[in-house]
KOLKOL-309672 format. One record per residue: x, y, z of N, C-alpha, C in turn; residue number from 1; residue in three letters. Coordinates in pm, whole numbers, plus 32768, in hexadecimal, padded with zeros to 4 digits. Example, Ala and Ser with C-alpha at 12.3 -4.5 7.8 and 13.67 -1.06 7.14 Angstrom:
<nodes>
+------+------+------+-------+-------+-------+------+------+------+-----+--------+
! n_c1 ! n_c2 ! n_c3 ! ca_c1 ! ca_c2 ! ca_c3 ! c_c1 ! c_c2 ! c_c3 ! num ! residu !
+------+------+------+-------+-------+-------+------+------+------+-----+--------+
! 8527 ! 7DC7 ! 830C !  84CE !  7E3E !  830C ! 8528 ! 7EB6 ! 830C !   1 !    ALA !
! 8505 ! 7F1F ! 82C4 !  8557 !  7F96 !  82CA ! 850A ! 8003 ! 8313 !   2 !    SER !
+------+------+------+-------+-------+-------+------+------+------+-----+--------+
</nodes>
This chain:
<nodes>
+------+------+------+-------+-------+-------+------+------+------+-----+--------+
! n_c1 ! n_c2 ! n_c3 ! ca_c1 ! ca_c2 ! ca_c3 ! c_c1 ! c_c2 ! c_c3 ! num ! residu !
+------+------+------+-------+-------+-------+------+------+------+-----+--------+
! 1E53 ! CA02 ! 8DE1 !  1DFB !  CA13 !  8D6E ! 1DBE ! C98B ! 8D4A !   1 !    MET !
! 1D38 ! C987 ! 8D3C !  1CF8 !  C907 !  8D1B ! 1D0B ! C8E7 ! 8C87 !   2 !    ASN !
! 1CE2 ! C870 ! 8C62 !  1CFB !  C83E !  8BDB ! 1CB5 ! C893 ! 8B6F !   3 !    LYS !
! 1C37 ! C8BD ! 8B8A !  1BEF !  C911 !  8B2B ! 1C36 ! C997 ! 8B16 !   4 !    ASP !
! 1C61 ! C9D2 ! 8B82 !  1CA6 !  CA53 !  8B7A ! 1D29 ! CA46 ! 8B2D !   5 !    ALA !
! 1D70 ! C9D8 ! 8B43 !  1DEC !  C9BF !  8AFA ! 1DD1 ! C9B1 ! 8A64 !   6 !    GLN !
! 1D67 ! C967 ! 8A43 !  1D43 !  C952 !  89B7 ! 1D1E ! C9D7 ! 8974 !   7 !    MET !
! 1CCE ! CA28 ! 89BA !  1CA9 !  CAAC !  8983 ! 1D25 ! CB02 ! 896C !   8 !    ARG !
! 1D7F ! CB00 ! 89CD !  1DFA !  CB50 !  89C1 ! 1E4E ! CB21 ! 894B !   9 !    ALA !
! 1E58 ! CA9F ! 8939 !  1EA6 !  CA66 !  88CA ! 1E68 ! CA8C ! 8843 !  10 !    THR !
! 1DE4 ! CA7E ! 883A !  1D9E !  CAA2 !  87BD ! 1DAD ! CB36 ! 87A1 !  11 !    ILE !
! 1D9B ! CB87 ! 8807 !  1DA8 !  CC18 !  87F6 ! 1E34 ! CC3D ! 87C7 !  12 !    ASN !
! 1E98 ! CBFF ! 8802 !  1F22 !  CC1A !  87DC ! 1F39 ! CBF5 ! 8749 !  13 !    GLN !
! 1F04 ! CB83 ! 871E !  1F13 !  CB57 !  8693 ! 1ECA ! CBB6 ! 8634 !  14 !    LYS !
! 1E54 ! CBE3 ! 865D !  1E0A !  CC44 !  860C ! 1E5A ! CCC4 ! 85F9 !  15 !    LEU !
! 1E9A ! CCF0 ! 8664 !  1EEC !  CD6B !  865E ! 1F67 ! CD55 ! 8606 !  16 !    ILE !
! 1FAD ! CCE7 ! 861D !  2029 !  CCCA !  85D3 ! 2012 ! CCC1 ! 853D !  17 !    GLU !
! 1FA2 ! CC88 ! 8515 !  1F87 !  CC74 !  8486 ! 1F45 ! CCED ! 8446 !  18 !    THR !
! 1F1C ! CD4E ! 8497 !  1ED7 !  CDC2 !  8461 ! 1E42 ! CDAB ! 844C !  19 !    GLY !
! 1E12 ! CD33 ! 846D !  1D85 !  CD12 !  845A ! 1D2A ! CD63 ! 84B6 !  20 !    GLU !
! 1D5A ! CD82 ! 852C !  1D09 !  CDD1 !  858A ! 1CE8 ! CE59 ! 854F !  21 !    ARG !
! 1D49 ! CE9C ! 8514 !  1D30 !  CF1E !  84D5 ! 1CD1 ! CF11 ! 845E !  22 !    GLU !
! 1CE3 ! CEA6 ! 840F !  1C88 !  CE90 !  839E ! 1BF9 ! CE7A ! 83CE !  23 !    ARG !
! 1BE9 ! CE2E ! 8439 !  1B65 !  CE17 !  8472 ! 1B27 ! CE99 ! 84A7 !  24 !    LEU !
! 1B79 ! CEEA ! 84E7 !  1B48 !  CF6A !  851A ! 1B1B ! CFC5 ! 84A8 !  25 !    LYS !
! 1B67 ! CFC8 ! 843C !  1B42 !  D01A !  83C8 ! 1AC2 ! CFE6 ! 8387 !  26 !    GLU !
! 1AB6 ! CF62 ! 837D !  1A3C !  CF27 !  8347 ! 19C4 ! CF4D ! 839E !  27 !    LEU !
! 19D5 ! CF43 ! 8421 !  1969 !  CF66 !  847D ! 1942 ! CFF9 ! 846D !  28 !    LEU !
! 19A4 ! D051 ! 8469 !  1986 !  D0E0 !  8456 ! 1935 ! D0F8 ! 83D7 !  29 !    ARG !
! 1963 ! D0BC ! 836A !  191F !  D0CF !  82E9 ! 1891 ! D099 ! 82ED !  30 !    ALA !
! 187F ! D022 ! 8325 !  17FA !  CFE5 !  832C ! 179C ! D036 ! 8385 !  31 !    LYS !
! 17CE ! D06A ! 83F3 !  177A !  D0B8 !  844D ! 174E ! D13B ! 840D !  32 !    LEU !
! 17A6 ! D179 ! 83C3 !  1781 !  D1F4 !  837C ! 171D ! D1D4 ! 830F !  33 !    ILE !
! 1738 ! D169 ! 82C6 !  16E3 !  D13F !  8257 ! 1653 ! D122 ! 8284 !  34 !    GLU !
! 1641 ! D0E4 ! 82F8 !  15BB !  D0BF !  8326 ! 1576 ! D12D ! 8375 !  35 !    CYS !
! 15B9 ! D19E ! 8388 !  157C !  D20E !  83CF ! 158A ! D209 ! 8466 !  36 !    GLY !
! 15DB ! D1AE ! 8498 !  15EE !  D1A0 !  8528 ! 1621 ! D222 ! 8567 !  37 !    TRP !
! 1680 ! D25E ! 8525 !  16BC !  D2D9 !  855A ! 1652 ! D346 ! 856A !  38 !    LYS !
! 15FC ! D352 ! 8506 !  1592 !  D3B7 !  850B ! 152C ! D397 ! 8578 !  39 !    ASP !
! 150D ! D316 ! 8588 !  14AE !  D2EE !  85F0 ! 14E5 ! D30C ! 867B !  40 !    GLN !
! 1564 ! D2EF ! 868E !  15A2 !  D308 !  8710 ! 15AC ! D39F ! 872B !  41 !    LEU !
! 15C9 ! D3E9 ! 86C4 !  15CF !  D47A !  86D0 ! 1545 ! D4B0 ! 86FA !  42 !    LYS !
! 14DB ! D47C ! 86BD !  1453 !  D4A5 !  86E1 ! 1435 ! D481 ! 8772 !  43 !    ALA !
! 1462 ! D40D ! 879D !  144E !  D3E3 !  8828 ! 1495 ! D444 ! 8888 !  44 !    HIS !
! 150C ! D46B ! 8865 !  1557 !  D4CA !  88BA ! 150E ! D54F ! 88C1 !  45 !    CYS !
! 14D9 ! D57C ! 8851 !  148D !  D5FA !  8851 ! 1413 ! D5EE ! 88AB !  46 !    LYS !
! 13D0 ! D579 ! 88A9 !  135C !  D564 !  88FF ! 1382 ! D571 ! 8992 !  47 !    GLU !
! 13F5 ! D53D ! 89B6 !  1423 !  D547 !  8A40 ! 1432 ! D5D9 ! 8A69 !  48 !    ILE !
! 146D ! D629 ! 8A11 !  1483 !  D6B6 !  8A32 ! 1400 ! D705 ! 8A2C !  49 !    PHE !
! 13A9 ! D6E4 ! 89D0 !  1327 !  D728 !  89C8 ! 12D5 ! D70A ! 8A44 !  50 !    ILE !
! 12D7 ! D68C ! 8A72 !  128B !  D66A !  8AEA ! 12C0 ! D6B6 ! 8B63 !  51 !    SER !
! 133F ! D6DA ! 8B61 !  1379 !  D72A !  8BCD ! 133E ! D7B7 ! 8BC8 !  52 !    GLN !
! 1330 ! D7ED ! 8B4F !  12FE !  D876 !  8B40 ! 1268 ! D87D ! 8B58 !  53 !    GLU !
! 121C ! D819 ! 8B2E !  118B !  D816 !  8B3C ! 1166 ! D7B7 ! 8BAD !  54 !    ASP !
! 1164 ! D7EA ! 8C24 !  1150 !  D798 !  8C9B ! 10C5 ! D759 ! 8CA1 !  55 !    LYS !
! 1067 ! D788 ! 8C4C !  0FE1 !  D74F !  8C4E ! 0FDC ! D6C5 ! 8C0D !  56 !    SER !
! 103E ! D6A5 ! 8BBB !  1043 !  D621 !  8B7B ! 1072 ! D5BB ! 8BE0 !  57 !    LYS !
! 1033 ! D547 ! 8BE0 !  1061 !  D4DE !  8C3A ! 10B0 ! D479 ! 8BE8 !  58 !    SER !
! 111D ! D44B ! 8C1C !  1173 !  D3EB !  8BD8 ! 117B ! D36D ! 8C2D !  59 !    SER !
! 1167 ! D2FA ! 8BED !  116E !  D27C !  8C37 ! 11FE ! D25D ! 8C5D !  60 !    LYS !
! 125C ! D283 ! 8C08 !  12E6 !  D262 !  8C25 ! 1324 ! D2C4 ! 8C88 !  61 !    GLN !
! 1389 ! D299 ! 8CCA !  13D1 !  D2EA !  8D2A ! 1408 ! D364 ! 8CE1 !  62 !    ARG !
! 13F6 ! D3D7 ! 8D17 !  1428 !  D44F !  8CD6 ! 1498 ! D489 ! 8D2C !  63 !    ASP !
! 1512 ! D46B ! 8D05 !  1588 !  D48F !  8D53 ! 1596 ! D527 ! 8D60 !  64 !    VAL !
! 1569 ! D570 ! 8CFB !  1574 !  D602 !  8D00 ! 1518 ! D639 ! 8D6D !  65 !    ILE !
! 149D ! D606 ! 8D73 !  1441 !  D633 !  8DDB ! 1473 ! D60F ! 8E66 !  66 !    LYS !
! 14AC ! D598 ! 8E71 !  14DB !  D569 !  8EF3 ! 1550 ! D5BA ! 8F29 !  67 !    GLU !
! 15B0 ! D5D6 ! 8ED1 !  162D !  D616 !  8EFF ! 1634 ! D6AB ! 8EE1 !  68 !    LYS !
! 15E6 ! D6D9 ! 8E81 !  15F2 !  D763 !  8E55 ! 165B ! D76B ! 8DE8 !  69 !    GLY !
! 1642 ! D7BC ! 8D85 !  1697 !  D7C4 !  8D0E ! 172A ! D7E0 ! 8D2F !  70 !    LEU !
! 1742 ! D832 ! 8D94 !  17CC !  D858 !  8DB6 ! 181C ! D7E6 ! 8DF4 !  71 !    GLU !
! 17D6 ! D77F ! 8E26 !  1819 !  D713 !  8E6F ! 181D ! D68F ! 8E21 !  72 !    HIS !
! 17ED ! D68F ! 8DA7 !  17EC !  D615 !  8D56 ! 1875 ! D603 ! 8D16 !  73 !    VAL !
! 18A8 ! D588 ! 8D1D !  192A !  D56A !  8CE0 ! 1914 ! D51F ! 8C5C !  74 !    THR !
! 197D ! D514 ! 8C0F !  1977 !  D4C6 !  8B93 ! 1953 ! D435 ! 8BB3 !  75 !    VAL !
! 198D ! D3FF ! 8C1E !  196E !  D376 !  8C46 ! 18DA ! D364 ! 8C66 !  76 !    ASP !
! 189D ! D3C9 ! 8CA6 !  180E !  D3C4 !  8CC2 ! 17BE ! D3BD ! 8C40 !  77 !    ASP !
! 17E3 ! D40F ! 8BE1 !  179C !  D411 !  8B61 ! 17AE ! D38E ! 8B15 !  78 !    LEU !
! 1826 ! D359 ! 8B18 !  1840 !  D2D9 !  8AD4 ! 17EB ! D26B ! 8B14 !  79 !    VAL !
! 17E5 ! D269 ! 8B99 !  1794 !  D205 !  8BDE ! 1700 ! D214 ! 8BBD !  80 !    ALA !
! 16D4 ! D28E ! 8BA8 !  1648 !  D2AA !  8B88 ! 1626 ! D27F ! 8AF9 !  81 !    GLU !
! 1681 ! D294 ! 8A9D !  1666 !  D280 !  8A0F ! 1687 ! D1F3 ! 89DE !  82 !    ILE !
! 16E8 ! D1B1 ! 8A1B !  1717 !  D12F !  89EC ! 16AA ! D0C5 ! 89DC !  83 !    THR !
! 1652 ! D0B1 ! 8A3D !  15EC !  D048 !  8A2B ! 1595 ! D05F ! 89AF !  84 !    PRO !
! 156C ! D0DB ! 8998 !  1519 !  D0FA !  8923 ! 156B ! D0E7 ! 88A4 !  85 !    LYS !
! 15E8 ! D111 ! 88A7 !  163F !  D100 !  8832 ! 164F ! D06E ! 880C !  86 !    GLY !
! 1663 ! D01A ! 886E !  1671 !  CF89 !  8852 ! 15EE ! CF50 ! 881E !  87 !    ARG !
! 157F ! CF7B ! 8857 !  14FC !  CF47 !  882D ! 14DB ! CF70 ! 879D !  88 !    ALA !
! 150F ! CFE1 ! 8771 !  14F0 !  D013 !  86EC ! 1543 ! CFD1 ! 867C !  89 !    LEU !
! 15AB ! CF86 ! 86A1 !  15FD !  CF44 !  863A ! 15A8 ! CED6 ! 85F9 !  90 !    VAL !
! 1595 ! CEDE ! 8576 !  1542 !  CE79 !  8533 ! 157E ! CDED ! 853E !  91 !    PRO !
! 1526 ! CD8A ! 8547 !  1553 !  CCFF !  8550 ! 15A9 ! CCD8 ! 84D8 !  92 !    ASP !
! 158A ! CD0E ! 8463 !  15D7 !  CCEC !  83EC ! 1669 ! CD17 ! 83FA !  93 !    SER !
! 1680 ! CD88 ! 8439 !  1709 !  CDB9 !  844E ! 1750 ! CD5F ! 84B3 !  94 !    VAL !
! 170B ! CD3B ! 851E !  1746 !  CCE1 !  8582 ! 176A ! CC5B ! 8543 !  95 !    LYS !
! 170E ! CC25 ! 84F2 !  1727 !  CBA4 !  84B2 ! 179D ! CBAA ! 8451 !  96 !    LYS !
! 17A6 ! CC17 ! 8405 !  1815 !  CC24 !  83A7 ! 189B ! CC2A ! 83EF !  97 !    GLU !
! 18A1 ! CC77 ! 845A !  191E !  CC7F !  84A7 ! 1940 ! CBF8 ! 84E7 !  98 !    LEU !
! 18DC ! CBB6 ! 851E !  18F2 !  CB33 !  855A ! 1927 ! CAD1 ! 84F2 !  99 !    LEU !
! 18EE ! CAD4 ! 847A !  191C !  CA7B !  840F ! 19AD ! CA99 ! 83E9 ! 100 !    GLN !
! 19CF ! CB19 ! 83E2 !  1A5A !  CB3F !  83C2 ! 1ABA ! CB0E ! 842F ! 101 !    ARG !
! 1A91 ! CB17 ! 84AC !  1AE6 !  CAE9 !  851A ! 1AF5 ! CA51 ! 8514 ! 102 !    ILE !
! 1A87 ! CA0C ! 84F9 !  1A8E !  C979 !  84ED ! 1AEA ! C950 ! 847B ! 103 !    ARG !
! 1AE0 ! C994 ! 840C !  1B38 !  C976 !  8399 ! 1BCA ! C98C ! 83C0 ! 104 !    THR !
! 1BE4 ! C9FB ! 8405 !  1C6C !  CA19 !  8434 ! 1C9E ! C9A9 ! 848E ! 105 !    PHE !
! 1C4A ! C97E ! 84ED !  1C74 !  C914 !  8549 ! 1C8C ! C890 ! 8501 ! 106 !    LEU !
! 1C3A ! C872 ! 849C !  1C4E !  C7F7 !  8450 ! 1CD2 ! C7FA ! 8404 ! 107 !    ALA !
! 1CF7 ! C871 ! 83D3 !  1D75 !  C87F !  8389 ! 1DED ! C87C ! 83E6 ! 108 !    GLN !
! 1DD7 ! C89B ! 8463 !  1E44 !  C89D !  84C7 ! 1E26 ! C835 ! 8533 ! 109 !    HIS !
! 1E07 ! C7BE ! 850B !  1DDA !  C753 !  8567 ! 1E43 ! C72E ! 85CE ! 110 !    ALA !
! 1EBF ! C756 ! 85BC !  1F28 !  C732 !  861B ! 1F23 ! C781 ! 869C ! 111 !    SER !
! 1EC5 ! C7DE ! 86A8 !  1EB8 !  C82D !  8723 ! 1E96 ! C7CE ! 8791 ! 112 !    LEU !
+------+------+------+-------+-------+-------+------+------+------+-----+--------+
</nodes>
């Protein structure tokens, strides 16, 4: 394991031990719901399924349902399809707030 990976593992372990990881996850959930991220992602998912039903629509993004057929799509396929859009939809303000909380946590636990 390289030095960066060791540091990430140590920080993650400390976040788990102190309960901060769960608090950060709850904060993220609340912020994403508050800013409408969940609704936006839900609309994106509906677009994927609608484009499957209406073959006349052209989609720039890879359409895993069209490629594999609805019966052969796995949850992992759907996650891979939706994740990039989901990450892109997270507002910068939410990312900055979480980053600041993590930095504060690290400053308070400088002995890591």
